[in-house]
Backbone bond lengths (Angstrom), bond angles and torsions (degrees), N, CA, C in turn:
res aa  C-N    CA-C-N  psi(-1)  N-CA   C-N-CA  omega(-1)  CA-C   N-CA-C  phi
1 X - - - 1.448 - - 1.528 106.99 -
2 X 1.305 116.00 136.24 1.461 121.70 179.21 1.531 110.34 -74.31
3 X 1.328 115.88 163.55 1.461 120.35 176.73 1.528 110.60 -61.35
4 X 1.319 117.09 -41.02 1.472 120.55 179.29 1.526 110.43 -61.18
5 X 1.318 117.59 -44.47 1.468 121.03 179.14 1.527 110.31 -64.44
6 X 1.326 116.85 -39.56 1.461 120.15 177.46 1.529 110.85 -61.07
7 X 1.328 116.78 -46.84 1.463 120.43 -179.18 1.531 111.48 -64.41
8 X 1.325 116.72 -38.42 1.469 119.80 175.89 1.528 110.97 -66.24
9 X 1.325 116.74 -39.16 1.467 120.29 177.29 1.530 110.27 -65.19
10 X 1.318 116.94 -38.32 1.461 120.95 177.20 1.529 111.00 -62.79
11 X 1.322 116.68 -49.05 1.458 120.74 178.71 1.515 112.17 -62.02
12 X 1.318 116.63 -39.29 1.457 121.63 178.20 1.522 110.81 -63.82
13 X 1.315 116.24 -44.85 1.461 121.23 178.53 1.526 110.80 -61.09
14 X 1.321 116.53 -44.34 1.474 120.45 178.59 1.518 111.50 -60.95
15 X 1.317 117.23 -45.29 1.467 120.53 -176.09 1.522 112.14 -68.89
16 X 1.323 117.38 -46.00 1.464 119.92 -179.15 1.529 110.20 -66.02
17 X 1.323 117.00 -40.74 1.466 120.82 177.55 1.522 110.57 -60.96
18 X 1.310 116.15 -46.17 1.468 120.65 179.37 1.539 110.30 -61.45
19 X 1.324 116.47 -42.25 1.463 120.38 179.33 1.527 110.88 -59.93
20 X 1.319 117.06 -48.60 1.467 120.83 -177.32 1.520 111.59 -65.50
21 X 1.325 117.38 -44.51 1.463 120.40 -170.47 1.526 115.30 -89.83
22 X 1.329 118.85 -23.05 1.461 119.72 -172.29 1.527 115.63 -130.96
23 X 1.293 118.81 -25.84 1.459 121.16 -171.31 1.526 111.90 -67.92
24 X 1.318 115.79 139.88 1.460 121.96 178.51 1.530 111.44 -59.79
25 X 1.321 116.74 -35.92 1.468 119.83 -179.39 1.526 112.76 -63.71
26 X 1.317 117.81 -24.65 1.461 121.42 179.00 1.526 112.32 -98.16
27 X 1.335 118.01 3.74 1.467 121.11 -178.96 1.531 111.16 -60.11
28 X 1.313 117.17 -39.48 1.465 120.40 177.94 1.519 111.64 -61.01
29 X 1.319 116.82 -40.26 1.466 121.72 177.41 1.526 109.92 -62.88
30 X 1.345 116.93 -45.91 1.463 120.19 179.95 1.529 111.14 -64.15
31 X 1.327 116.94 -39.45 1.468 120.48 178.06 1.536 110.66 -67.09
32 X 1.326 116.99 -38.97 1.461 120.99 177.90 1.527 110.06 -61.48
33 X 1.331 116.10 -43.62 1.473 120.62 178.17 1.530 109.81 -60.88
34 X 1.333 117.56 -46.74 1.468 121.26 179.97 1.526 111.05 -62.27
35 X 1.322 117.48 -40.85 1.463 120.97 178.32 1.523 111.59 -66.21
36 X 1.299 115.34 -39.34 1.471 121.11 -176.58 1.521 112.59 -73.97
37 X 1.364 116.93 -42.04 1.461 120.78 -172.39 1.526 114.26 -110.88
38 X 1.335 117.75 -10.16 1.458 121.37 -178.72 1.525 111.22 98.31
39 X 1.329 115.14 149.75 1.466 120.69 -176.54 1.523 113.59 -63.36
40 X 1.318 117.53 -29.70 1.470 120.84 -176.38 1.522 113.75 -100.27
41 X 1.322 117.04 11.98 1.465 119.31 -177.36 1.536 111.20 -77.76
42 X 1.323 116.82 155.40 1.465 120.48 176.38 1.534 112.99 -60.85
43 X 1.318 117.25 -33.70 1.467 120.59 -179.51 1.530 109.90 -67.73
44 X 1.324 117.09 -42.13 1.465 120.53 177.48 1.519 110.23 -64.07
45 X 1.322 116.16 -41.92 1.466 120.02 177.13 1.530 110.13 -60.50
46 X 1.326 116.18 -42.31 1.465 121.34 -178.97 1.523 112.27 -57.17
47 X 1.322 118.23 -46.48 1.463 120.66 -175.94 1.526 113.33 -78.62
48 X 1.321 116.74 -4.73 1.462 121.08 176.58 1.523 112.92 -111.04
49 X 1.305 118.16 -5.32 1.465 123.44 -176.68 1.528 109.90 -108.40
50 X 1.335 115.97 114.09 1.464 119.94 -179.89 1.515 113.20 -62.04
51 X 1.329 116.98 -39.17 1.467 119.90 179.22 1.526 110.31 -63.25
52 X 1.325 116.35 -43.46 1.467 120.88 -177.64 1.528 111.85 -68.72
53 X 1.321 115.23 -49.51 1.456 120.21 -178.06 1.523 111.24 -62.59
54 X 1.338 116.87 -39.01 1.469 119.57 -177.25 1.525 112.50 -63.81
55 X 1.318 117.75 -27.06 1.469 120.31 176.95 1.524 110.46 -61.71
56 X 1.319 115.41 -46.93 1.465 120.26 -178.18 1.527 111.77 -74.64
57 X 1.318 116.57 -42.38 1.463 120.30 178.09 1.529 109.83 -64.13
58 X 1.334 116.35 -42.97 1.467 120.32 178.95 1.516 112.33 -61.96
59 X 1.319 116.81 -40.65 1.470 120.16 177.92 1.516 112.02 -63.09
60 X 1.322 116.15 -44.73 1.463 119.88 178.78 1.526 111.07 -66.35
61 X 1.329 116.58 -41.16 1.464 120.64 179.44 1.521 110.75 -65.72
62 X 1.329 117.08 -41.24 1.465 120.43 178.64 1.528 111.23 -62.51
63 X 1.319 116.42 -43.34 1.467 119.40 178.39 1.521 110.79 -61.38
64 X 1.322 116.02 -42.74 1.459 121.41 178.41 1.528 110.53 -64.29
65 X 1.318 116.40 -43.71 1.469 120.90 -178.87 1.520 111.34 -65.65
66 X 1.326 117.48 -43.59 1.466 119.88 -179.49 1.520 111.68 -63.78
67 X 1.323 116.30 -34.70 1.460 118.03 -177.76 1.525 113.35 -82.35
68 X 1.343 117.70 -25.04 1.459 119.93 -172.26 1.528 114.26 -132.94
69 X 1.332 120.11 20.03 1.466 120.61 -167.49 1.526 115.62 -60.68
70 X 1.295 119.02 -22.47 1.468 119.74 -179.39 1.530 112.54 -102.22
71 X 1.319 116.81 9.55 1.460 119.50 -177.68 1.520 110.93 -108.81
72 X 1.303 115.59 158.61 1.464 121.34 176.66 1.522 111.13 -64.70
73 X 1.335 118.23 -24.64 1.467 121.77 179.21 1.522 111.22 -62.91
74 X 1.316 117.88 -27.21 1.461 121.40 173.99 1.521 111.21 -97.17
75 X 1.310 116.69 -47.65 1.460 120.58 -170.31 1.524 114.13 -63.56
76 X 1.308 118.85 -42.24 1.476 120.96 -176.65 1.530 111.97 -67.81
77 X 1.343 119.33 -54.80 1.471 116.86 179.53 1.526 112.77 -66.22
78 X 1.333 117.47 -35.81 1.464 120.04 179.36 1.523 110.96 -66.09
79 X 1.309 117.46 -39.04 1.471 120.49 176.73 1.521 110.53 -64.69
80 X 1.321 117.16 -44.79 1.465 120.55 179.76 1.527 111.29 -61.46
81 X 1.314 117.27 -44.65 1.463 120.44 179.88 1.526 111.68 -67.33
82 X 1.328 116.86 -39.30 1.467 120.52 178.16 1.515 110.89 -65.08
83 X 1.316 117.48 -44.74 1.460 120.79 178.10 1.529 111.00 -63.25
84 X 1.317 117.37 -38.79 1.456 121.40 176.96 1.521 110.40 -60.89
85 X 1.317 116.49 -45.25 1.468 120.12 179.37 1.527 110.85 -63.31
86 X 1.323 116.78 -46.73 1.465 120.49 -179.42 1.528 111.82 -63.98
87 X 1.324 117.77 -36.41 1.463 120.82 176.42 1.525 110.55 -64.54
88 X 1.323 117.44 -39.52 1.460 121.17 177.11 1.513 112.23 -64.49
89 X 1.322 116.47 -42.87 1.467 120.56 177.80 1.528 109.94 -64.34
90 X 1.317 116.48 -44.97 1.468 120.41 179.81 1.530 111.66 -61.99
91 X 1.318 117.32 -40.87 1.460 119.68 -178.58 1.532 110.92 -66.43
92 X 1.313 118.11 -32.58 1.481 120.48 175.66 1.522 110.74 -65.90
93 X 1.327 117.17 -40.25 1.462 120.77 -179.57 1.525 111.01 -71.40
94 X 1.331 116.45 -35.96 1.450 120.25 -174.56 1.529 113.59 -84.64
95 X 1.316 117.39 -22.75 1.480 120.16 -177.09 1.491 111.58 -82.52
């Protein structure tokens, strides 16, 4: 995997992890998980823990990156997700 693909995979992992664990748009999903499995279940903990979720998201992203790193099927969505993550980080610093 090239350095560029690695950095895109890193940004993608950060953005998807942040979306699952913290984003308001995914709050319904997190609440559904808690309702379905209980507040103290490992699955509920997983979708609320950035460290935990990033392990699984990173693994899936790495597999995707290794198989498609030189194609637009990886580069376009990974670039969009990485830019989204970086824009979010920048807005926190600038606000």
